[in-house]
N, C-alpha and C positions, 0 to 999 in steps of 0.2 A: 347809263343813266346816273345822274347825280342826285343824291338824296335831298329832300327838303330839309329845312333846318329851322330851329327856334332856339332862342337864347334866353336864359334866366339870369338877370343881374339883380343886385340888391342895393339898398341904400347904405348898407354896412355889413359887417360880419354878423353871422347868426340871425340874419333876417328871415331865413327859410329857403334859400336858393337850392340847397342840396336836396331837401325833402320834396320841394315842389317839382324839381327836375325828375326825381324818382317817381313821383305820382304821374307825371305826364308820360314818362317812359312806359309805365304799366298800363295807363289808359289806352294808349295807341297800340301797344303790343297786344292787348286783349282784342283789338279790332282787326288783328291779322297783319299788321305792318311789321316789317323788319326795322327794329329800333335799336339805336346805340347811344350811349351817353358820351360826353366829351368835356374835358376841362383841360385847357392848355397848360396851366401851371397851378399846382396845388401846394399850399404850405400847411403841412399837418404832420403830427406824430402818429396819427391813426393811419396805418397802411395795411396793404393786403398783398398777397403773392399770387400771381396768375399761374395757370397750368404750365406755362413756359418757364416759370421761375423768375418773372419780372415783378418789380415792386411798383405799385400804384397806390393812390389815395384810397382809403377805405370807402369814402363817399362814392367814388366811381364804381367800385366793386358792388356796392349796394344798389346803385342805379342800374348796373348791368343785370343784377339779379332781378330787378323790377322789370327790365326789358325781356327777361327770359333768355339771356345769352351769356356765354362765358366772358369773363373779364379779359381784357387785353391791354397791353402797354400803350397802344394807340389811343386808348380812352383817356389817358392822363400822361402825356409824353414827358412832362417835367414835374418832378416832385421835389419839394424843398423840405428837409427835415431839420428843424432848428437844433443845434447842439451847443449853442451858447447864446448870450444876449445879442450878439452882433454877427453871428454866422450860422451857416446851415450846410448840411450835406446835400449836394445837388445830384439828383438821380434823373437820368435821361433815358427814355425808352426802357425803363425798368432796371437800369444798372447805374451804380454810383460812378460819377466822373471826377468829383473833387469836393473838398470842403472849401467854401468860399465865404468871405466877408461880404457885406452888403454891396459895397462899391465894386468889388470884383464881379459879383453876380450881375450887377447892372451892365457892366461892360460886356459880359458873356451873353446877355439876352439877344443882342443882334445876331450873334453866331448861331444860337439855338433856334431862332425864329423859323428858318426853313424846315427844321425837324418838326416843329409844331404844325406848320401848315401842311406838310406832307402827311403827317398822321391823320389830320382832319380829312384830307383828300381821300386817303385810303378808306376811312370809315364811310364817307359819303358815296364811294364807289360800290360799296357792298350792302348798303341799307336803303330803306325808303325814307327814314327820318332820323336825323341826329339831333339830340337834345343837348344843348351846350350850356354849361354853367360858368358864370363869371366868378370873381373873387373879390371879397370886401366890397368896396364902392368904386364905380367907374369914374367918380368925380374927385378923387384924391389928387389935388394939384401937384403935390410933391412926387407922385408916382406915375403921372400920366406920360411923362417923357420916355419911360422905360416899359410901358404897358405891352404885355403880350397875351393878356388873359381876358380883358374886358372889351372895350370899344375897338381895340386893334383887331381882335378876332371878328367882332361884329362887322366892322367895315370890310375886312378882307373877304368874309363870306357873304356880305350883304344879308346878315341874319336879322330877322325881326326880333325885337327884344321886349320881354315882359320885365318891368321893374317892380321888385317886391320890397315892401316896407313892413317892419315889425311894430305893430301898434302896442304890443305889450310893454315895450320900452318907453313909449310916449313920444310925442312930437312927430307922428308918422306923416302928417300932411306937409309939415315944413321939410321933412327929409325927402319926400317924393318930389316936391316942388323944387327945393334947392338943388337936388341931384340933377334933375332934368335941365335946370337953367344954367348949371355950370358946364354943361356939355357944349361942344361945338355944334353948329347947325346941322352938319351932315350926320353927326352922332345922334342928336336929338330926334332927327327924322326917323331913325330906326326904332325908337321906342313906340310900340304899338298899343301898350296898355299898362295900367298900374294894377297891382294886386296888393291888398292889405292882408297881412297874416297875423295869426295868434290873437284874434279878437275875442273878447269876453263881453257879452251884453246884447243890446238891441241894435242890430246893424242899421235900422232905419234912422237912427240918430246921427249917422255919418253922412246923410244926404247933402247937407250944406257943404261939407268938405269935398265931396265928389264934384259938385257943381263948380266950386272954386277952382279945383284942379283943371277941369275941362275948359273953363273960361280962360284961365291964365296960360295953360299949356297946349290946349287943343287935344289932350290925351284923355281917353275915357278910363274909368276904373272898372275892371272886368270881373272883380270878385272880392269878397270879404271872407276869408277862411277862418272859421272859429277855432279857438284853441282846442286841440284834440286831447282831451284829458285821458290819461292812462295809456296813451300810445307808447309802444316800446320799440320804436324804430331807432335807427342809428343817426347820430349827429356827426358832423364832419370833424369837430375838434373839441377840446376840453371846455369851451364856453358852455357846452351843453350841461356840464356838471353843476353850473350855477343855478339852473332851473329845475333841479331834481326835487321831487316831493318826498316828504318823510312818510314812512309806514310805521305809525306809532304803535300799532298792535302786532307787529311782525314777531313771530316766534323765534326766528333765527336772525342774528346780527353778524354779518360778515364785513369786516373792516379791510378796506384796500388803502394802503399807505399812499397818500397823494404826494409822490415824489416831484421835485421841481421840473424834471424832464420826463415825466410820466408819458408813456406812449401806449397806444392800442388799448385805451380804457374801455373800448367797446367789447373787449374780451369778457367783460363781466355783466353785460346787458342781459344775457340769458339767465344769470343768477337772479338779477333784480326782477325778472319777469315772473318769478315764482311768487305766488300770493303771500306765503308766510315768511318770505326772506326780504330783509332790508340790507342793501349794500350801501355802506357808509364810507365816504372818502375822508381820511383823517390826516391831519397835519401835525398833531401833537400826541406824544405818547400816552398822556392821560386819557385820550379819547378811545384807547384800546381796552379799557377796563372791562367792559361788558361784552367783549367780542366772543363769539362762538367759533370763529376761525379768522385768521389774518392772511391777507394776500400781499406779497411784495410783487408789484406789477413790472411790466417791461419799462425800459427807460432808454433814451437816446444817449445818455451819458452816465454809464454805470459807476465809474469812479467818483465823479462829482456827487452823484446822488447817494453813494455809500458814505461819503464824508458828511453829507447833509444829515443822514440818519444818526451818525455819531454826534454831530454838533447838537442835535436836538434830542439826544439821550434815548433813542429808540432801542438800542441793543439790550439795555437792562430791562426795559418793559417787555420785550419779546421773550427774554429768558424767564421772567416771572410768569408769563402766559404758558410757556412750555411746562413749568412746574405744576400748573393747574391742568395739564393735558389738553390745552387749546392748540389745535393743529395750525401749522404755518405752511403756506404754499408759495413758492417762488416761480414766476413765469419769466422766462428769457433773462433779462438783466437782473430781475429779482432772484432767479435761480443762481446766477453768478455771485451775487452778494452773499448768498447763504453759505458759500464754500469757504475754504481755508485761505486761499490766496487768489489774487487776480494780477496777471502780468500783462504788460503792454510794451513789448520790445520794439515795436515799429512806430510807436507814438500815434496809434490809431485814435485814441481818446485824450491822452494827456501826456505830460512830460514825465510822469511817475513811471518808473520801470516796473515796480511791483508794490502792491499794497495787500494788507491783511483783510480777509473777508470777515464775516460774522462768525464763522467756524461752527455752524449748526449742522453741517453735513460735510463729509470728508471728500471734497472734490477740489480740483485746481483748474482755473481758467486762464487761458492765454489768448490775447487778441491777435488775430492774423491780419494779413494785408487785404484779404478778400472777404466779401460779405456772402453768407450762406442764405439764399432765398429759395424756399422749397415748399410745395404742398406735400403733406404726408397723411397717411392713414396707418392705423395699427391697433394694438391691444395692450391693455394694462397687464403688468406682470405680478402685481401684488394687490392685496385688498386694502392698502393704506388709504386709498381715496374712494372706496366703494367695493366693487367686486372684481376679483381677478378675471381677466379675459374680456373686460368691457371694451367695446369698439370705441375708438377715438379717431378724430379727424381734425386737421388744422393746418397751420403753416408756420414756417420758421423764417425769422429775419434777424440775423445776428452776425457780428464779427468774431465773437469769441468761440474757442473750441475748449470744451470742458472735459476733463479726464477724471474718472472715478478712481479713488484709491482701491487697493486690493481688498476684496470682501464687501465692498459697498454695492448694494443691490440697485439695479436700474429701475426706473419707474415703469417703463413700457418698452415694447419693441415697435418700430415703425418701418413701414415700407415707403420709401420716398420715390416720387415719380418726377422726372424732369424731361420735358420735350427738348428736341434739338435746338441749338441756339439760333438757327435760321428762322425759326418761328417768331422770334422777337422782332424781326424786321419785316414781318408780314408774310413770310414764306410758308405755304401750307405743307405740313409734314406730319405723319403719324409716328415718326420714329421716337421711341421712348427709351429712357435709361432708368432702370429700377434696381434698388438694392434694399436689403433689410438690415437695420442696425438697432442698437439699444439706445434709449434716450433717458436723460434725467437721472435722478438719484433719490433714495429714500434713507432717512436716518434709521439706526437700529431699532428705535422704539416706534417707528412708523409715524411719528408726529410731524416730521419735517419732510416735505416733498418738493423737489425742484424739477422743472421741465422746460424745454425750449419751445414748446408748442403753444402758439397763439390760437385762440378760438376753441380751445378744448372743451369749454363748458357749453358750447352750442349743441353738442351731442346730447339728446334728451335722456337716454338711458344712463350714460356715465354721470351726467349732472345730477339726476335724481338719486342714483345710488350713493354718490358722495354726500348729498344733502341728507339722505336718510341716515348715514353714519352720524351726522351732527344731531339729527333729531333723536336718534337712539341715545346719544350721550346725555341729552336733556330729558330723557324719558318721555319723549313725544312720539305719537304714532307715525309710522312710516307711511309715505304716500306713493301711489302708483304713478307710472309715467303717463302723461297726457299729451298725445301727439295729434289731437283732433281740433286744436284751437284754430281760429280763423287767421290766415296769413296777415302779418302786420302790414305788408305792402298793399294787399287788397283793401284793408281797412283804410289806409291812407289814401289810396286812389279813389275809393268810393266817396270819402270825405271831401276831397278836392273837387271831384267831378260834380258833386252836389252843391258846391258853393262858388263855382266859377262859371263864367259864360263860355261853355265849351263850343257853342256854335261860332262865337267870335274868334276863339282860339283856332278852330279849324279853318276859318276864313283867312286868318292871318298867315297860317302855315301854307295852305294849299291854294 
């Protein structure tokens, strides 16, 4: 049996493709269907590691969670992680294959196309429904000749398409009409409905627009999804940072340094979900003044972003904060920057053989030829970020290997789990490799902590214990852990189901 399929495309980036796909995954999974997400090619610095140790886009991991299934590399067979203005690391079936400039990758796309279609075929053979997400806009004239993610996939799979437009940005009717009219006739025939996303106001005022679209294109508008205020789900890329709302009365202010190659900013969504916490992304050192804690996040280009910190005079500002006992936390690339030196003997990131770090903790990092991608669980070793022995869970994605100097305390111990490599090619196996190691480092005064673990703040007990140390420092009352809140995905699914013509969607699919 081959699964049914529906595809979500958009009039542009950040139209809402990823979250609409997640909502549809959850809606049909709740009805008892076996559902899987798919995106042929993803360009994002927000990534996730599967149980098998493969790297995929964070959006597809979120959609898999919505579908109630484990993430797999087949759900995102090609991932591009920009590491310069003109090039990206190319990851295929979860593993890096090369760093490529744009023209190199365009030439490579024909070679990788069979890998993409095979991955989709495997998903369709194991599920009842595959929800496919496009990328950007299908009507970009300069990209259509090398397309492997939008209409190329729709035509290959003969997938019905919902075209989503973001009314919050303005010009939604022109965007929907223009996109559909720029497509070839066979492509336009696959568009089965328009969806308008992020609306604020009285939807009845849009009726003339619906009638215009129907008359001009023959395509009906199947839903107007209101802006979901306060929703804390995940966005695909850093465009989501532009639409964050301020928490003017938040008791705690956590500053995340907005590095040029910032990656996995979703690491901090869980912090921002706390009612009394405001997470602020800062690009200037003076914006750190009122910070209760500072986080140096992950980055796709550690050395370049370290130089950016120096060029923008962040080191002095961070030293001033440490004198005021404001804690600093480094995640992945941020952890590497906090150390004494970073070496790159194989040219993994740059031509510089060795650079000095910020020297806030006595560790040394050397980039290797291979990337470490691993899901991990473990326990904290010190109470520098809460309570000793707190359970932690997350994943690692990094090229560097960091060594602590003698006498430097590790942050935690972790038990890493890796399934056999055959599973990455769809081979079913329960074979596991497990080992227990120490991770991260803590400065002697406990104010500086570094770790390689992404997603560490998603664990509610660890997160709340760390935040309580910040509250105590400000003489604020500690708060208990609240694990009974409604799931963000169910909130999203209910919201979408209540504002879209689900009968029409079912008819389109089945």
